[in-house]
All heavy atoms as a GROMACS GRO file, in nm:
protein
  601
    1ALA      N    1  -1.092   2.563  -1.252
    1ALA     CA    2  -1.156   2.618  -1.121
    1ALA      C    3  -1.105   2.548  -0.996
    1ALA      O    4  -1.096   2.596  -0.887
    1ALA     CB    5  -1.305   2.591  -1.131
    2TRP      N    6  -1.076   2.404  -1.015
    2TRP     CA    7  -1.024   2.337  -0.904
    2TRP      C    8  -0.898   2.397  -0.845
    2TRP      O    9  -0.881   2.400  -0.720
    2TRP     CB   10  -0.995   2.188  -0.952
    2TRP     CG   11  -0.939   2.109  -0.834
    2TRP    CD1   12  -1.023   2.039  -0.729
    2TRP    CD2   13  -0.799   2.095  -0.781
    2TRP    NE1   14  -0.925   1.981  -0.645
    2TRP    CE2   15  -0.807   2.022  -0.659
    2TRP    CE3   16  -0.682   2.156  -0.821
    2TRP    CZ2   17  -0.679   1.986  -0.593
    2TRP    CZ3   18  -0.567   2.120  -0.764
    2TRP    CH2   19  -0.565   2.039  -0.651
    3ALA      N   20  -0.806   2.451  -0.927
    3ALA     CA   21  -0.679   2.503  -0.864
    3ALA      C   22  -0.697   2.622  -0.782
    3ALA      O   23  -0.616   2.641  -0.694
    3ALA     CB   24  -0.588   2.546  -0.993
    4PHE      N   25  -0.808   2.689  -0.801
    4PHE     CA   26  -0.839   2.812  -0.713
    4PHE      C   27  -0.916   2.767  -0.587
    4PHE      O   28  -0.924   2.859  -0.495
    4PHE     CB   29  -0.911   2.927  -0.789
    4PHE     CG   30  -0.826   2.985  -0.900
    4PHE    CD1   31  -0.832   2.956  -1.022
    4PHE    CD2   32  -0.734   3.078  -0.863
    4PHE    CE1   33  -0.745   2.999  -1.118
    4PHE    CE2   34  -0.637   3.131  -0.941
    4PHE     CZ   35  -0.646   3.100  -1.086
    5SER      N   36  -0.967   2.664  -0.589
    5SER     CA   37  -1.049   2.615  -0.453
    5SER      C   38  -0.990   2.499  -0.390
    5SER      O   39  -1.005   2.465  -0.273
    5SER     CB   40  -1.198   2.583  -0.497
    5SER     OG   41  -1.201   2.480  -0.592
    6GLY      N   42  -0.895   2.423  -0.465
    6GLY     CA   43  -0.845   2.302  -0.403
    6GLY      C   44  -0.695   2.328  -0.360
    6GLY      O   45  -0.641   2.430  -0.395
    7GLU      N   46  -0.630   2.229  -0.307
    7GLU     CA   47  -0.505   2.236  -0.271
    7GLU      C   48  -0.430   2.086  -0.283
    7GLU      O   49  -0.498   1.990  -0.253
    7GLU     CB   50  -0.485   2.279  -0.122
    7GLU     CG   51  -0.354   2.306  -0.077
    7GLU     CD   52  -0.336   2.368   0.075
    7GLU    OE1   53  -0.432   2.418   0.115
    7GLU    OE2   54  -0.232   2.366   0.119
    8GLY      N   55  -0.316   2.092  -0.329
    8GLY     CA   56  -0.250   1.953  -0.355
    8GLY      C   57  -0.245   1.927  -0.509
    8GLY      O   58  -0.201   2.031  -0.575
    9ARG      N   59  -0.280   1.808  -0.543
    9ARG     CA   60  -0.273   1.786  -0.694
    9ARG      C   61  -0.399   1.697  -0.732
    9ARG      O   62  -0.456   1.628  -0.646
    9ARG     CB   63  -0.142   1.708  -0.730
    9ARG     CG   64  -0.131   1.571  -0.660
    9ARG     CD   65  -0.005   1.510  -0.696
    9ARG     NE   66   0.011   1.376  -0.658
    9ARG     CZ   67   0.085   1.322  -0.555
    9ARG    NH1   68   0.172   1.419  -0.501
    9ARG    NH2   69   0.081   1.196  -0.534
   10VAL      N   70  -0.427   1.705  -0.861
   10VAL     CA   71  -0.547   1.635  -0.904
   10VAL      C   72  -0.528   1.591  -1.053
   10VAL      O   73  -0.468   1.672  -1.127
   10VAL     CB   74  -0.680   1.703  -0.881
   10VAL    CG1   75  -0.690   1.832  -0.977
   10VAL    CG2   76  -0.797   1.607  -0.924
   11GLN      N   77  -0.550   1.466  -1.093
   11GLN     CA   78  -0.542   1.429  -1.236
   11GLN      C   79  -0.661   1.489  -1.299
   11GLN      O   80  -0.764   1.490  -1.244
   11GLN     CB   81  -0.544   1.280  -1.238
   11GLN     CG   82  -0.417   1.201  -1.181
   11GLN     CD   83  -0.296   1.198  -1.273
   11GLN    OE1   84  -0.290   1.248  -1.385
   11GLN    NE2   85  -0.193   1.149  -1.225
   12TRP      N   86  -0.644   1.534  -1.429
   12TRP     CA   87  -0.757   1.582  -1.487
   12TRP      C   88  -0.884   1.481  -1.510
   12TRP      O   89  -0.992   1.520  -1.508
   12TRP     CB   90  -0.728   1.633  -1.626
   12TRP     CG   91  -0.629   1.757  -1.630
   12TRP    CD1   92  -0.593   1.825  -1.519
   12TRP    CD2   93  -0.570   1.818  -1.740
   12TRP    NE1   94  -0.499   1.934  -1.555
   12TRP    CE2   95  -0.491   1.931  -1.695
   12TRP    CE3   96  -0.568   1.800  -1.875
   12TRP    CZ2   97  -0.419   2.015  -1.770
   12TRP    CZ3   98  -0.499   1.886  -1.967
   12TRP    CH2   99  -0.427   1.996  -1.901
   13SER      N  100  -0.840   1.357  -1.527
   13SER     CA  101  -0.941   1.258  -1.536
   13SER      C  102  -1.036   1.255  -1.418
   13SER      O  103  -1.156   1.219  -1.436
   13SER     CB  104  -0.886   1.115  -1.566
   13SER     OG  105  -0.813   1.078  -1.454
   14ASP      N  106  -0.991   1.297  -1.296
   14ASP     CA  107  -1.076   1.300  -1.186
   14ASP      C  108  -1.176   1.417  -1.189
   14ASP      O  109  -1.266   1.431  -1.111
   14ASP     CB  110  -0.985   1.303  -1.056
   14ASP     CG  111  -0.908   1.175  -1.036
   14ASP    OD1  112  -0.955   1.076  -1.074
   14ASP    OD2  113  -0.800   1.179  -0.972
   15LEU      N  114  -1.144   1.510  -1.260
   15LEU     CA  115  -1.231   1.634  -1.279
   15LEU      C  116  -1.336   1.633  -1.390
   15LEU      O  117  -1.415   1.721  -1.388
   15LEU     CB  118  -1.132   1.759  -1.316
   15LEU     CG  119  -1.030   1.793  -1.202
   15LEU    CD1  120  -0.944   1.905  -1.256
   15LEU    CD2  121  -1.099   1.821  -1.074
   16VAL      N  122  -1.333   1.535  -1.459
   16VAL     CA  123  -1.431   1.518  -1.575
   16VAL      C  124  -1.572   1.546  -1.526
   16VAL      O  125  -1.649   1.600  -1.589
   16VAL     CB  126  -1.420   1.376  -1.658
   16VAL    CG1  127  -1.538   1.356  -1.750
   16VAL    CG2  128  -1.295   1.382  -1.731
   17PRO      N  129  -1.615   1.484  -1.411
   17PRO     CA  130  -1.752   1.491  -1.371
   17PRO      C  131  -1.798   1.632  -1.338
   17PRO      O  132  -1.910   1.683  -1.349
   17PRO     CB  133  -1.773   1.405  -1.248
   17PRO     CG  134  -1.669   1.308  -1.261
   17PRO     CD  135  -1.551   1.369  -1.336
   18GLN      N  136  -1.690   1.720  -1.304
   18GLN     CA  137  -1.718   1.865  -1.267
   18GLN      C  138  -1.703   1.954  -1.386
   18GLN      O  139  -1.720   2.070  -1.374
   18GLN     CB  140  -1.606   1.908  -1.160
   18GLN     CG  141  -1.615   1.819  -1.029
   18GLN     CD  142  -1.494   1.855  -0.942
   18GLN    OE1  143  -1.445   1.968  -0.956
   18GLN    NE2  144  -1.443   1.754  -0.869
   19ASP      N  145  -1.665   1.901  -1.498
   19ASP     CA  146  -1.636   1.986  -1.618
   19ASP      C  147  -1.753   2.020  -1.695
   19ASP      O  148  -1.769   1.963  -1.812
   19ASP     CB  149  -1.517   1.917  -1.704
   19ASP     CG  150  -1.466   2.006  -1.822
   19ASP    OD1  151  -1.493   2.135  -1.809
   19ASP    OD2  152  -1.422   1.942  -1.912
   20LYS      N  153  -1.837   2.099  -1.651
   20LYS     CA  154  -1.963   2.127  -1.721
   20LYS      C  155  -1.946   2.214  -1.846
   20LYS      O  156  -2.022   2.218  -1.938
   20LYS     CB  157  -2.054   2.212  -1.621
   20LYS     CG  158  -2.084   2.141  -1.493
   20LYS     CD  159  -2.154   1.999  -1.509
   20LYS     CE  160  -2.176   1.945  -1.379
   20LYS     NZ  161  -2.173   1.792  -1.370
   21ALA      N  162  -1.833   2.286  -1.855
   21ALA     CA  163  -1.806   2.372  -1.958
   21ALA      C  164  -1.730   2.285  -2.080
   21ALA      O  165  -1.712   2.343  -2.193
   21ALA     CB  166  -1.716   2.482  -1.922
   22GLY      N  167  -1.690   2.169  -2.056
   22GLY     CA  168  -1.630   2.082  -2.157
   22GLY      C  169  -1.492   2.112  -2.198
   22GLY      O  170  -1.445   2.084  -2.306
   23VAL      N  171  -1.421   2.176  -2.097
   23VAL     CA  172  -1.288   2.229  -2.116
   23VAL      C  173  -1.186   2.103  -2.154
   23VAL      O  174  -1.107   2.111  -2.248
   23VAL     CB  175  -1.226   2.302  -2.014
   23VAL    CG1  176  -1.084   2.338  -2.023
   23VAL    CG2  177  -1.307   2.431  -1.980
   24LEU      N  178  -1.213   1.990  -2.077
   24LEU     CA  179  -1.130   1.885  -2.090
   24LEU      C  180  -1.155   1.805  -2.227
   24LEU      O  181  -1.049   1.769  -2.289
   24LEU     CB  182  -1.139   1.792  -1.975
   24LEU     CG  183  -1.100   1.841  -1.838
   24LEU    CD1  184  -1.141   1.746  -1.732
   24LEU    CD2  185  -0.954   1.873  -1.830
   25GLY      N  186  -1.277   1.806  -2.269
   25GLY     CA  187  -1.296   1.753  -2.412
   25GLY      C  188  -1.243   1.833  -2.515
   25GLY      O  189  -1.190   1.779  -2.617
   26ARG      N  190  -1.252   1.976  -2.504
   26ARG     CA  191  -1.184   2.057  -2.612
   26ARG      C  192  -1.034   2.045  -2.605
   26ARG      O  193  -0.971   2.038  -2.715
   26ARG     CB  194  -1.232   2.196  -2.584
   26ARG     CG  195  -1.365   2.222  -2.612
   26ARG     CD  196  -1.402   2.372  -2.630
   26ARG     NE  197  -1.365   2.442  -2.494
   26ARG     CZ  198  -1.450   2.498  -2.411
   26ARG    NH1  199  -1.581   2.491  -2.421
   26ARG    NH2  200  -1.403   2.567  -2.306
   27ALA      N  201  -0.975   2.016  -2.477
   27ALA     CA  202  -0.825   2.001  -2.482
   27ALA      C  203  -0.796   1.874  -2.552
   27ALA      O  204  -0.698   1.862  -2.631
   27ALA     CB  205  -0.780   1.990  -2.328
   28ALA      N  206  -0.873   1.757  -2.516
   28ALA     CA  207  -0.854   1.635  -2.587
   28ALA      C  208  -0.857   1.644  -2.738
   28ALA      O  209  -0.787   1.570  -2.803
   28ALA     CB  210  -0.950   1.526  -2.531
   29ALA      N  211  -0.940   1.725  -2.793
   29ALA     CA  212  -0.948   1.733  -2.928
   29ALA      C  213  -0.818   1.803  -2.986
   29ALA      O  214  -0.797   1.787  -3.111
   29ALA     CB  215  -1.060   1.839  -2.968
   30HIS      N  216  -0.730   1.846  -2.900
   30HIS     CA  217  -0.596   1.903  -2.955
   30HIS      C  218  -0.484   1.809  -2.901
   30HIS      O  219  -0.368   1.851  -2.889
   30HIS     CB  220  -0.576   2.042  -2.898
   30HIS     CG  221  -0.682   2.144  -2.970
   30HIS    ND1  222  -0.659   2.199  -3.082
   30HIS    CD2  223  -0.811   2.191  -2.921
   30HIS    CE1  224  -0.767   2.278  -3.121
   30HIS    NE2  225  -0.846   2.276  -3.022
   31ASP      N  226  -0.527   1.692  -2.868
   31ASP     CA  227  -0.433   1.598  -2.814
   31ASP      C  228  -0.369   1.620  -2.684
   31ASP      O  229  -0.262   1.566  -2.650
   31ASP     CB  230  -0.314   1.559  -2.920
   31ASP     CG  231  -0.362   1.483  -3.034
   31ASP    OD1  232  -0.456   1.405  -3.019
   31ASP    OD2  233  -0.302   1.502  -3.143
   32ILE      N  234  -0.434   1.702  -2.606
   32ILE     CA  235  -0.405   1.718  -2.481
   32ILE      C  236  -0.497   1.639  -2.384
   32ILE      O  237  -0.601   1.691  -2.347
   32ILE     CB  238  -0.406   1.872  -2.438
   32ILE    CG1  239  -0.316   1.956  -2.532
   32ILE    CG2  240  -0.359   1.896  -2.300
   32ILE    CD1  241  -0.350   2.103  -2.511
   33ARG      N  242  -0.462   1.525  -2.377
   33ARG     CA  243  -0.556   1.413  -2.309
   33ARG      C  244  -0.541   1.388  -2.169
   33ARG      O  245  -0.631   1.349  -2.102
   33ARG     CB  246  -0.546   1.287  -2.393
   33ARG     CG  247  -0.576   1.306  -2.539
   33ARG     CD  248  -0.584   1.176  -2.614
   33ARG     NE  249  -0.592   1.197  -2.762
   33ARG     CZ  250  -0.713   1.229  -2.821
   33ARG    NH1  251  -0.812   1.259  -2.748
   33ARG    NH2  252  -0.716   1.263  -2.943
   34HIS      N  253  -0.421   1.399  -2.115
   34HIS     CA  254  -0.396   1.358  -1.984
   34HIS      C  255  -0.321   1.482  -1.918
   34HIS      O  256  -0.234   1.526  -1.971
   34HIS     CB  257  -0.293   1.237  -1.973
   34HIS     CG  258  -0.347   1.125  -2.055
   34HIS    ND1  259  -0.465   1.055  -2.015
   34HIS    CD2  260  -0.314   1.085  -2.175
   34HIS    CE1  261  -0.496   0.959  -2.096
   34HIS    NE2  262  -0.413   0.982  -2.210
   35GLY      N  263  -0.373   1.520  -1.798
   35GLY     CA  264  -0.308   1.633  -1.728
   35GLY      C  265  -0.313   1.617  -1.579
   35GLY      O  266  -0.369   1.529  -1.514
   36LEU      N  267  -0.247   1.711  -1.518
   36LEU     CA  268  -0.227   1.718  -1.381
   36LEU      C  269  -0.227   1.870  -1.333
   36LEU      O  270  -0.161   1.943  -1.401
   36LEU     CB  271  -0.096   1.644  -1.325
   36LEU     CG  272  -0.071   1.660  -1.178
   36LEU    CD1  273  -0.150   1.554  -1.101
   36LEU    CD2  274   0.084   1.642  -1.157
   37THR      N  275  -0.304   1.908  -1.242
   37THR     CA  276  -0.298   2.034  -1.187
   37THR      C  277  -0.248   2.033  -1.042
   37THR      O  278  -0.291   1.941  -0.969
   37THR     CB  279  -0.450   2.103  -1.196
   37THR    OG1  280  -0.493   2.098  -1.330
   37THR    CG2  281  -0.444   2.236  -1.126
   38VAL      N  282  -0.163   2.122  -1.012
   38VAL     CA  283  -0.114   2.145  -0.879
   38VAL      C  284  -0.136   2.274  -0.826
   38VAL      O  285  -0.137   2.376  -0.879
   38VAL     CB  286   0.046   2.124  -0.874
   38VAL    CG1  287   0.107   2.147  -0.740
   38VAL    CG2  288   0.076   1.977  -0.933
   39SER      N  289  -0.190   2.280  -0.700
   39SER     CA  290  -0.215   2.401  -0.632
   39SER      C  291  -0.159   2.395  -0.499
   39SER      O  292  -0.184   2.315  -0.410
   39SER     CB  293  -0.373   2.423  -0.611
   39SER     OG  294  -0.403   2.541  -0.562
   40VAL      N  295  -0.056   2.492  -0.473
   40VAL     CA  296   0.009   2.514  -0.343
   40VAL      C  297  -0.045   2.632  -0.272
   40VAL      O  298  -0.046   2.730  -0.337
   40VAL     CB  299   0.157   2.520  -0.369
   40VAL    CG1  300   0.238   2.540  -0.242
   40VAL    CG2  301   0.228   2.391  -0.440
   41VAL      N  302  -0.066   2.620  -0.148
   41VAL     CA  303  -0.121   2.729  -0.060
   41VAL      C  304  -0.040   2.737   0.066
   41VAL      O  305  -0.031   2.638   0.136
   41VAL     CB  306  -0.270   2.735  -0.030
   41VAL    CG1  307  -0.307   2.849   0.047
   41VAL    CG2  308  -0.353   2.718  -0.165
   42ARG      N  309   0.017   2.853   0.085
   42ARG     CA  310   0.109   2.876   0.198
   42ARG      C  311   0.079   3.019   0.245
   42ARG      O  312   0.114   3.107   0.169
   42ARG     CB  313   0.258   2.836   0.182
   42ARG     CG  314   0.278   2.691   0.148
   42ARG     CD  315   0.420   2.652   0.150
   42ARG     NE  316   0.418   2.504   0.126
   42ARG     CZ  317   0.509   2.474   0.021
   42ARG    NH1  318   0.571   2.543  -0.052
   42ARG    NH2  319   0.508   2.333   0.003
   43GLN      N  320   0.043   3.026   0.371
   43GLN     CA  321   0.028   3.173   0.442
   43GLN      C  322  -0.051   3.260   0.349
   43GLN      O  323  -0.010   3.381   0.324
   43GLN     CB  324   0.175   3.226   0.466
   43GLN     CG  325   0.262   3.145   0.555
   43GLN     CD  326   0.395   3.197   0.562
   43GLN    OE1  327   0.452   3.279   0.503
   43GLN    NE2  328   0.466   3.142   0.671
   44GLY      N  329  -0.161   3.209   0.280
   44GLY     CA  330  -0.254   3.287   0.207
   44GLY      C  331  -0.209   3.314   0.069
   44GLY      O  332  -0.273   3.395   0.001
   45SER      N  333  -0.110   3.253   0.022
   45SER     CA  334  -0.046   3.273  -0.113
   45SER      C  335  -0.062   3.143  -0.185
   45SER      O  336  -0.043   3.046  -0.138
   45SER     CB  337   0.089   3.330  -0.097
   45SER     OG  338   0.152   3.350  -0.230
   46ARG      N  339  -0.111   3.156  -0.305
   46ARG     CA  340  -0.132   3.046  -0.383
   46ARG      C  341  -0.054   3.044  -0.517
   46ARG      O  342  -0.024   3.155  -0.573
   46ARG     CB  343  -0.287   3.030  -0.425
   46ARG     CG  344  -0.324   2.910  -0.507
   46ARG     CD  345  -0.470   2.911  -0.536
   46ARG     NE  346  -0.549   2.914  -0.430
   46ARG     CZ  347  -0.595   2.812  -0.356
   46ARG    NH1  348  -0.580   2.683  -0.423
   46ARG    NH2  349  -0.682   2.820  -0.250
   47SER      N  350   0.005   2.933  -0.552
   47SER     CA  351   0.083   2.904  -0.690
   47SER      C  352   0.019   2.786  -0.747
   47SER      O  353  -0.020   2.695  -0.684
   47SER     CB  354   0.228   2.886  -0.659
   47SER     OG  355   0.292   2.989  -0.611
   48LEU      N  356   0.003   2.787  -0.878
   48LEU     CA  357  -0.064   2.686  -0.960
   48LEU      C  358   0.034   2.637  -1.071
   48LEU      O  359   0.112   2.708  -1.116
   48LEU     CB  360  -0.185   2.744  -1.030
   48LEU     CG  361  -0.279   2.827  -0.945
   48LEU    CD1  362  -0.386   2.892  -1.046
   48LEU    CD2  363  -0.350   2.751  -0.843
   49GLY      N  364   0.012   2.514  -1.091
   49GLY     CA  365   0.089   2.450  -1.201
   49GLY      C  366  -0.007   2.349  -1.279
   49GLY      O  367  -0.086   2.285  -1.221
   50GLY      N  368   0.001   2.371  -1.415
   50GLY     CA  369  -0.076   2.276  -1.498
   50GLY      C  370   0.017   2.212  -1.595
   50GLY      O  371   0.099   2.260  -1.643
   51PHE      N  372   0.010   2.069  -1.594
   51PHE     CA  373   0.100   1.991  -1.681
   51PHE      C  374   0.010   1.892  -1.756
   51PHE      O  375  -0.086   1.838  -1.709
   51PHE     CB  376   0.196   1.903  -1.581
   51PHE     CG  377   0.261   2.004  -1.479
   51PHE    CD1  378   0.211   2.026  -1.358
   51PHE    CD2  379   0.378   2.063  -1.516
   51PHE    CE1  380   0.264   2.105  -1.270
   51PHE    CE2  381   0.438   2.151  -1.430
   51PHE     CZ  382   0.385   2.175  -1.297
   52ALA      N  383   0.058   1.872  -1.878
   52ALA     CA  384  -0.024   1.780  -1.959
   52ALA      C  385   0.074   1.701  -2.056
   52ALA      O  386   0.198   1.732  -2.085
   52ALA     CB  387  -0.112   1.864  -2.066
   53ARG      N  388   0.013   1.582  -2.102
   53ARG     CA  389   0.090   1.488  -2.188
   53ARG      C  390  -0.017   1.427  -2.274
   53ARG      O  391  -0.126   1.401  -2.229
   53ARG     CB  392   0.178   1.401  -2.109
   53ARG     CG  393   0.112   1.314  -2.015
   53ARG     CD  394   0.209   1.221  -1.939
   53ARG     NE  395   0.285   1.144  -2.030
   53ARG     CZ  396   0.421   1.122  -1.998
   53ARG    NH1  397   0.472   1.172  -1.903
   53ARG    NH2  398   0.481   1.060  -2.091
   54PRO      N  399   0.014   1.369  -2.399
   54PRO     CA  400  -0.072   1.322  -2.491
   54PRO      C  401  -0.095   1.171  -2.466
   54PRO      O  402  -0.196   1.111  -2.518
   54PRO     CB  403  -0.030   1.348  -2.624
   54PRO     CG  404   0.127   1.353  -2.604
   54PRO     CD  405   0.147   1.406  -2.476
   55ASP      N  406   0.000   1.104  -2.396
   55ASP     CA  407   0.008   0.947  -2.407
   55ASP      C  408  -0.061   0.881  -2.289
   55ASP      O  409  -0.101   0.762  -2.299
   55ASP     CB  410   0.150   0.909  -2.440
   55ASP     CG  411   0.247   0.961  -2.344
   55ASP    OD1  412   0.220   1.064  -2.264
   55ASP    OD2  413   0.347   0.903  -2.325
   56ARG      N  414  -0.034   0.934  -2.171
   56ARG     CA  415  -0.078   0.854  -2.040
   56ARG      C  416  -0.089   0.951  -1.932
   56ARG      O  417  -0.053   1.062  -1.934
   56ARG     CB  418   0.015   0.743  -2.007
   56ARG     CG  419   0.155   0.802  -1.981
   56ARG     CD  420   0.245   0.689  -1.932
   56ARG     NE  421   0.384   0.746  -1.914
   56ARG     CZ  422   0.427   0.816  -1.821
   56ARG    NH1  423   0.344   0.850  -1.709
   56ARG    NH2  424   0.544   0.847  -1.805
   57GLU      N  425  -0.157   0.900  -1.816
   57GLU     CA  426  -0.168   0.977  -1.705
   57GLU      C  427  -0.023   0.987  -1.638
   57GLU      O  428   0.063   0.908  -1.668
   57GLU     CB  429  -0.255   0.896  -1.592
   57GLU     CG  430  -0.404   0.884  -1.638
   57GLU     CD  431  -0.490   0.995  -1.593
   57GLU    OE1  432  -0.463   1.064  -1.506
   57GLU    OE2  433  -0.597   1.007  -1.643
   58PHE      N  434  -0.005   1.093  -1.544
   58PHE     CA  435   0.113   1.104  -1.479
   58PHE      C  436   0.116   0.999  -1.370
   58PHE      O  437   0.019   0.966  -1.306
   58PHE     CB  438   0.118   1.237  -1.420
   58PHE     CG  439   0.145   1.343  -1.513
   58PHE    CD1  440   0.053   1.420  -1.566
   58PHE    CD2  441   0.272   1.385  -1.543
   58PHE    CE1  442   0.077   1.517  -1.656
   58PHE    CE2  443   0.313   1.480  -1.636
   58PHE     CZ  444   0.203   1.558  -1.692
   59THR      N  445   0.226   0.934  -1.357
   59THR     CA  446   0.251   0.826  -1.238
   59THR      C  447   0.239   0.902  -1.118
   59THR      O  448   0.270   1.026  -1.099
   59THR     CB  449   0.371   0.750  -1.262
   59THR    OG1  450   0.488   0.843  -1.231
   59THR    CG2  451   0.394   0.694  -1.401
   60PRO      N  452   0.217   0.826  -1.009
   60PRO     CA  453   0.223   0.896  -0.870
   60PRO      C  454   0.358   0.952  -0.843
   60PRO      O  455   0.363   1.065  -0.774
   60PRO     CB  456   0.193   0.780  -0.775
   60PRO     CG  457   0.114   0.682  -0.861
   60PRO     CD  458   0.163   0.699  -1.004
   61GLU      N  459   0.466   0.892  -0.884
   61GLU     CA  460   0.597   0.934  -0.862
   61GLU      C  461   0.623   1.078  -0.939
   61GLU      O  462   0.664   1.175  -0.886
   61GLU     CB  463   0.697   0.844  -0.905
   61GLU     CG  464   0.715   0.721  -0.824
   61GLU     CD  465   0.593   0.623  -0.851
   61GLU    OE1  466   0.542   0.623  -0.962
   61GLU    OE2  467   0.572   0.529  -0.762
   62GLU      N  468   0.570   1.076  -1.062
   62GLU     CA  469   0.583   1.211  -1.142
   62GLU      C  470   0.501   1.321  -1.085
   62GLU      O  471   0.534   1.435  -1.080
   62GLU     CB  472   0.536   1.174  -1.289
   62GLU     CG  473   0.631   1.080  -1.371
   62GLU     CD  474   0.570   1.046  -1.504
   62GLU    OE1  475   0.448   1.031  -1.513
   62GLU    OE2  476   0.648   1.012  -1.597
   63ALA      N  477   0.380   1.275  -1.032
   63ALA     CA  478   0.289   1.382  -0.984
   63ALA      C  479   0.355   1.429  -0.848
   63ALA      O  480   0.343   1.562  -0.833
   63ALA     CB  481   0.149   1.319  -0.945
   64SER      N  482   0.412   1.354  -0.765
   64SER     CA  483   0.492   1.391  -0.658
   64SER      C  484   0.599   1.496  -0.681
   64SER      O  485   0.615   1.596  -0.617
   64SER     CB  486   0.533   1.274  -0.568
   64SER     OG  487   0.428   1.207  -0.517
   65THR      N  488   0.671   1.455  -0.786
   65THR     CA  489   0.785   1.544  -0.822
   65THR      C  490   0.742   1.679  -0.871
   65THR      O  491   0.795   1.792  -0.837
   65THR     CB  492   0.864   1.473  -0.947
   65THR    OG1  493   0.917   1.350  -0.890
   65THR    CG2  494   0.971   1.565  -1.001
   66LEU      N  495   0.627   1.675  -0.953
   66LEU     CA  496   0.572   1.814  -1.004
   66LEU      C  497   0.516   1.893  -0.887
   66LEU      O  498   0.537   2.006  -0.884
   66LEU     CB  499   0.467   1.776  -1.116
   66LEU     CG  500   0.524   1.727  -1.242
   66LEU    CD1  501   0.411   1.681  -1.335
   66LEU    CD2  502   0.605   1.833  -1.320
   67GLU      N  503   0.454   1.817  -0.797
   67GLU     CA  504   0.386   1.895  -0.673
   67GLU      C  505   0.508   1.965  -0.602
   67GLU      O  506   0.491   2.068  -0.561
   67GLU     CB  507   0.299   1.802  -0.596
   67GLU     CG  508   0.236   1.866  -0.470
   67GLU     CD  509   0.150   1.787  -0.394
   67GLU    OE1  510   0.158   1.667  -0.417
   67GLU    OE2  511   0.079   1.830  -0.323
   68ALA      N  512   0.613   1.888  -0.576
   68ALA     CA  513   0.731   1.938  -0.501
   68ALA      C  514   0.792   2.058  -0.585
   68ALA      O  515   0.829   2.154  -0.513
   68ALA     CB  516   0.830   1.828  -0.480
   69ALA      N  517   0.807   2.048  -0.708
   69ALA     CA  518   0.861   2.151  -0.792
   69ALA      C  519   0.782   2.285  -0.781
   69ALA      O  520   0.849   2.392  -0.759
   69ALA     CB  521   0.882   2.112  -0.935
   70VAL      N  522   0.651   2.275  -0.786
   70VAL     CA  523   0.571   2.386  -0.775
   70VAL      C  524   0.595   2.444  -0.637
   70VAL      O  525   0.588   2.564  -0.623
   70VAL     CB  526   0.422   2.359  -0.812
   70VAL    CG1  527   0.326   2.467  -0.769
   70VAL    CG2  528   0.400   2.310  -0.945
   71GLY      N  529   0.585   2.351  -0.510
   71GLY     CA  530   0.609   2.410  -0.393
   71GLY      C  531   0.744   2.477  -0.384
   71GLY      O  532   0.750   2.585  -0.320
   72GLN      N  533   0.854   2.427  -0.439
   72GLN     CA  534   0.981   2.486  -0.449
   72GLN      C  535   0.975   2.625  -0.512
   72GLN      O  536   1.039   2.725  -0.458
   72GLN     CB  537   1.088   2.404  -0.505
   72GLN     CG  538   1.117   2.274  -0.417
   72GLN     CD  539   1.211   2.185  -0.488
   72GLN    OE1  540   1.236   2.187  -0.615
   72GLN    NE2  541   1.253   2.079  -0.409
   73LEU      N  542   0.912   2.632  -0.624
   73LEU     CA  543   0.900   2.762  -0.700
   73LEU      C  544   0.823   2.859  -0.611
   73LEU      O  545   0.853   2.985  -0.618
   73LEU     CB  546   0.839   2.741  -0.833
   73LEU     CG  547   0.938   2.668  -0.939
   73LEU    CD1  548   0.840   2.632  -1.061
   73LEU    CD2  549   1.041   2.762  -0.977
   74HIS      N  550   0.715   2.819  -0.554
   74HIS     CA  551   0.631   2.895  -0.473
   74HIS      C  552   0.711   2.962  -0.351
   74HIS      O  553   0.724   3.079  -0.323
   74HIS     CB  554   0.520   2.821  -0.413
   74HIS     CG  555   0.426   2.885  -0.310
   74HIS    ND1  556   0.329   2.974  -0.362
   74HIS    CD2  557   0.435   2.923  -0.181
   74HIS    CE1  558   0.263   3.040  -0.255
   74HIS    NE2  559   0.340   2.994  -0.145
   75ASP      N  560   0.798   2.867  -0.288
   75ASP     CA  561   0.879   2.921  -0.179
   75ASP      C  562   0.992   3.013  -0.216
   75ASP      O  563   1.019   3.115  -0.150
   75ASP     CB  564   0.936   2.797  -0.104
   75ASP     CG  565   0.835   2.708  -0.026
   75ASP    OD1  566   0.721   2.759  -0.016
   75ASP    OD2  567   0.863   2.590   0.006
   76SER      N  568   1.050   2.997  -0.336
   76SER     CA  569   1.151   3.072  -0.395
   76SER      C  570   1.110   3.210  -0.430
   76SER      O  571   1.186   3.301  -0.439
   76SER     CB  572   1.222   3.007  -0.497
   76SER     OG  573   1.141   2.998  -0.613
   77THR      N  574   0.974   3.227  -0.452
   77THR     CA  575   0.931   3.356  -0.494
   77THR      C  576   0.851   3.442  -0.378
   77THR      O  577   0.787   3.540  -0.405
   77THR     CB  578   0.832   3.341  -0.611
   77THR    OG1  579   0.718   3.253  -0.587
   77THR    CG2  580   0.914   3.293  -0.735
   78ASP      N  581   0.850   3.368  -0.264
   78ASP     CA  582   0.780   3.429  -0.145
   78ASP      C  583   0.848   3.555  -0.109
   78ASP      O  584   0.976   3.551  -0.082
   78ASP     CB  585   0.783   3.332  -0.026
   78ASP     CG  586   0.713   3.383   0.096
   78ASP    OD1  587   0.644   3.490   0.084
   78ASP    OD2  588   0.722   3.312   0.196
   79PRO      N  589   0.781   3.668  -0.094
   79PRO     CA  590   0.846   3.797  -0.080
   79PRO      C  591   0.887   3.818   0.072
   79PRO      O  592   0.952   3.914   0.106
   79PRO     CB  593   0.743   3.898  -0.121
   79PRO     CG  594   0.617   3.830  -0.108
   79PRO     CD  595   0.652   3.689  -0.136
   80SER      N  596   0.837   3.736   0.154
   80SER     CA  597   0.860   3.753   0.301
   80SER      C  598   1.001   3.699   0.349
   80SER      O  599   1.063   3.634   0.282
   80SER     CB  600   0.760   3.693   0.399
   80SER     OG  601   0.730   3.552   0.358
   0.00000   0.00000   0.00000
């Protein structure tokens, strides 16, 4: 839900208080414990990226790289 209302990036651990449906807990049961969601919005168009790993949170540098990659993919598919 955050990806459709937010912009930028967020670690999944920051979303736990908002996760009333228990999605993050169900993911953890399958060893998908740490994740990052990226949402890029430009000129009314939105692109999303979800990334996960079992061992640790994404570092700020990794998160920046992933956010930049989603932005580049968004721009490369812009039909205008």
